[in-house]
C-alpha positions as CSV (number, residue, x, y, z in Angstrom):
1,M,0.0,0.0,0.0
2,R,1.4,3.3,-1.1
3,L,0.7,6.4,1.0
4,N,0.7,9.9,-0.5
5,K,2.3,12.9,1.3
6,R,-1.0,14.2,2.6
7,T,-1.8,10.9,4.3
8,I,1.7,10.6,5.8
9,D,1.5,14.2,7.1
10,K,-1.9,13.4,8.7
11,I,-0.5,10.3,10.4
12,L,2.6,12.2,11.6
13,K,0.4,15.0,13.0
14,K,-2.0,12.7,14.8
15,N,0.8,10.6,16.3
16,R,3.5,13.3,16.8
17,K,4.3,12.4,20.5
18,A,4.7,8.7,19.8
19,F,7.1,9.4,16.9
20,E,9.1,11.7,19.1
21,M,9.3,9.1,21.8
22,L,10.5,6.5,19.3
23,E,13.0,8.9,17.9
24,E,14.4,9.5,21.4
25,Y,14.5,5.8,22.0
26,D,16.6,5.3,18.8
27,K,19.1,7.8,20.2
28,T,19.3,6.8,23.8
29,R,17.7,3.3,24.0
30,E,15.5,4.6,26.9
31,L,11.8,5.5,26.8
32,P,10.8,8.7,28.7
33,F,8.3,6.8,30.8
34,Q,10.8,4.2,32.0
35,R,11.9,4.3,35.6
36,K,15.4,3.9,37.0
37,R,16.6,3.5,40.5
38,I,19.3,5.9,41.7
39,D,21.1,6.6,45.0
40,I,21.1,10.1,46.3
41,T,22.2,11.7,49.5
42,L,19.7,14.0,51.3
43,S,19.8,15.7,54.6
44,V,17.9,14.3,57.5
45,E,15.7,17.4,57.4
46,A,14.8,16.9,53.7
47,I,14.0,13.2,54.3
48,N,11.7,14.1,57.2
49,K,9.9,16.7,55.1
50,L,9.4,14.2,52.3
51,R,8.1,11.6,54.8
52,K,5.6,14.2,56.2
53,I,4.4,15.0,52.7
54,K,4.1,11.3,52.0
55,E,1.9,10.8,55.0
56,K,-0.4,13.7,54.1
57,T,-0.8,12.9,50.4
58,G,-0.3,9.1,50.4
59,K,2.0,9.4,47.4
60,P,5.3,7.7,47.2
61,I,8.4,9.8,47.8
62,S,9.7,9.3,44.3
63,Q,6.4,10.7,42.9
64,I,6.6,13.7,45.1
65,I,10.1,14.4,43.9
66,E,9.2,13.9,40.2
67,E,6.2,16.2,40.5
68,N,8.4,19.0,41.9
69,I,11.1,18.6,39.4
70,I,9.2,18.2,36.2
């Protein structure tokens, strides 16, 4: 099946985000929604604040950090 330019442009426009994610995957071999574990060092004060927020919201600490960074 041959696609004309108009059809290709329509498909690209409709699925732009998916094509961008696949393009990034080709470059890095990582998808943007993949999760990785890292080790970080935080002060006791920062950890305690994160724990309090976790108790209030019920969200995992990693999600709290992601929401404040992104």
